[in-house]
N, C-alpha and C positions, 0 to 999 in steps of 0.2 A: 651474128648473132645464131642465126638460124642454122648455119653451115657449121658452128662449134658445138651448137647443141645435137646437130644431127651425126658428128662425129664422136661425141661423147655416149651418146647413145649406141652407135655400134660396137663402142668399146665396152659397153656393158653386156650386150648380146651373146658372147662367148663366155662370160661368166655364167650367166642364167642359164644358157642351155648345160653347160658344166654342173653347176647347181643341180638341174634336175638330173641328169645322170647319175650324180652321185648318191641322190636320194630315192633313184629308182629302185623299186625290189629285187629287178631283175639282176642289176648290177650288183647289189648285194650279197644276192643267191651265190652269182659269179666269185667275189669275194672270198664266201665262206666255202665253197669250191676249191679255190688256191689253196686256202689254210689248210684243210684235209688233205690236199695234194702235197702240201711241204710236210705234215706228220707223217705221211706214209714215205716219203723220200727220206727222213729222219731215221725212221724205223728200220726203213731198207739199207740204210749204211749200216746201221750196227750189225746186220749180217755178211754185207758185203763191201768192208773199209776199204777206202780209196778209191772206189767204183769212179772211173772218169765218167762215164755218162750222167751217174746219180750225182757227181759234183757241178757238172754241167748244169742240171734240171736244178739244181737247188740255186744256182747265181741267176737263173732265168725267173725264179720265183721270188728271188729278193729284189729284181728289176721291175716287175709287175708290183711289187707292193709300193715301190717308188712311183710308178705310172699311177696306181689306185690313189697314193696320198696327194700327189700333186693336183690331180683333178680334184679331189676335195678342196684342197688350198685354194684352186682358182675359180673352183665353183661355190665355195660357201664364204671364200674371203677370210682373210687371215683372222680377223676379228671373233667371227662366228666360229670358226674353225679352233680357233685355241680356247674358246669361251668352252668347249665341251670337255672335261677331264679325260672322258673316254679316247678323244682325238688326243689329246696330249700323250696319253698314253700309246698308241699307234706309232706318233710321230717318235717318242724315244725309243720302240723297239726297232723302228724300220732304220733310225739315224743309226743305232748302235750296230746293226747288222752291217750296214754300208761301213761305219769306222772300222770296226774289228774283224772283218772278213779277210783281210791279208794280214791281220796281225799275227806275230809268231807265237802269241800264247795258244794253244791249241783248246785247252780246256776253257778259256775265255770265249773261244769262237762256238764250241760245242754248246755251251752256257747259252748264250745267244741265240744260238738257233734253237735251242729248246723254248727258250722264251717266246719265240716268235708263234709257237702254239696258244698262248693266252691272247693274241688277238681273237682269237675265237669268241671271248667272252663278249668283246663290245660288239661284234659281229651278229651274235646271236641274240635277241631281244628277252628269249627267257631267262638266259643265263646272266646277261646284264642285271635283270630285275633281282635276281636270287643276291647278286654279287653287291648291288647298290644297298639292299635291305641288311646285307652282311655290316656293311662300313655304316650304315645309319645308328646300325645297334651296339656298336663297340662302346659307346659313351656308356650305355646301359649294362652294359657285359663289365666295366671296370671293377663295380664293387663286387660282382661274383668273381671274379679273375684275381680280385684282392682276398676275399675270404678263400678261394681255392689255393692261393699261397700259403695263407695261414694254416690253414688245416693241414696241408702237403707237408709244410714246414714242423709242425707239432709231432705229428706222427713219426717222420723221417727222425725226429729227434730221440722219441721214444725207444724207434725200434733199434737205434744205432746203441742207444744206450744198454739195452737190455737185450738184444739178437745176435749181437756182433760176433759172439762166442760160440754161438749155436750154429748159425751156417757160415758157407765159405765166405771170405771178406766181399765177394762182388755183390752179394746182397745186401747186407747190413753192417760191413767194414768203415764205411763212412757215411757221411752226411749225402753226398751227391750220389752214392751209392743206394741208400735208403731211398733216396727220392725216385732213382730208375726203378727200383723194385717194386715202390708204391704205384707207379706209373704200372708197372704190368699188373698189379693185382686190379687196381682198378679197371684196366681193360678187360679182365677174366682171363689172361693167356697164361694157361697152367699153374695158377695161382695156389690152387689147391694143393696139388701133387708138389711142387718144386719149392713152394715156399712155407705155406700155413700149414701143411699137416708136420713136416719136419720139426717146426718151432713148437707145434701144440705137444709134441710125443716129449719134447725136453721141457717147456715151460707152458704146464696144462691152463694157465689163465691166458694165454695169449690168444684164446678163441673170442675174446672179448674185444681184444685189438683189432683183429682182421674184420670181425663182423661190423664194428661199430665202423671204420674207416669204409668199408664198402657200402654200407648203408648212407653215410653221410658223403661219401665222395663220388661213387657211382649212380646212386640210388635217387639223390637229393642234388647236388650240384651238376652234375650235366642235365640233370631233367629242368634244372632252370635255366640253364644256357639255351637248351633246346625251347623252352616256353617263350624265351626273349626272342629269339629268332622268329619263332612260329609267329609271333604276335607283329614284329614288324612286317613280314611278309603280308600278314593279313591287313595290316595298317596301309600298304602301299595299295592293294584293293580297293580300301575304303576310299582312301583319299584320291584314286582315280574316278572311282563313283561319284563321291564328291563334286570333283572340279565337272564330270559332266553335268551334274544336277545344275550347277552353277551356271554352265554355258548354256543349257537350255532354258533358265531364269531368265539369264540374260537376252536372249534372242526372242524369249516369251514379250518381255517389256518392249524390244524394239520393235517388234511385230505391232503392239498393241500401240505404241508412240505413231507409226504409220498408219495403223488405219484411224487414231484420232486426227491425224491431219489430214487425210484423204475425206474425212466428216466433215472438217473444217470447210475445206475447198468446196466440197459438195455444197454445204451451207450458204458460202460466199458468193458461188453462182448463182444459186436460187435466189438470195436475198433481192439483186438487183433485178431480176424479171419479176418478182413482185411487186417491187417498189415502181417500176414501171408501168404496170399494169394499173396500179393504184391511182398514178398520175392523171392516165387517161379516162 
């Protein structure tokens, strides 16, 4: 049995070593550098289309990603590896890179290669923190999103009804065209010169339409979205601080328990000595 136990321990040693490598900060720094290099290669290929050296370098980078994934899988174990959603995300991107690398669909291959840049998110803790906060804020943003759709739809219908004959059809000629125009207005992209002023020159009361939409859409709704996201970002910092306090409290309780045990042992050792002296 001891021989079998020794063999099982030897089998677990490589996994432990690989796990240490996978979680090493220098290993993570190397992975980030490779991702950045991958981005530079993709950018360079937009200038030197079909360059053989860049294609070879891109293939080498893919296999480096495969090696990294194998190290994490072997080091952390499949259960622990796939329990992290970001690891699943990495796995899917690397797998897609291998599957579609020799595919005849050039656009799909290019899309997968660009998506490899998204691996920068799980690799950099600051980016991962922001994205995690955004994902957690989605349920809170659904109400704001519903309100946004309602406001845009109402104003698009009004714009299509009253302004379709004032401007060219691409502005308020249809419902979807009006939605696109309102998106331009809410982003303040040439909204006054191209959209608002020509309409106001023909329909004087139209200023109420544009001013009210900007106040509601740009100043209220967008600020609500920003406020919710910032609240979740700050909440993550508070949660981290709370976790640290709970950990310190737990350590403090364990330390107090150990001190009580030591006192109890000292008292037990002292009592027999006192009893023996009394007997004498």
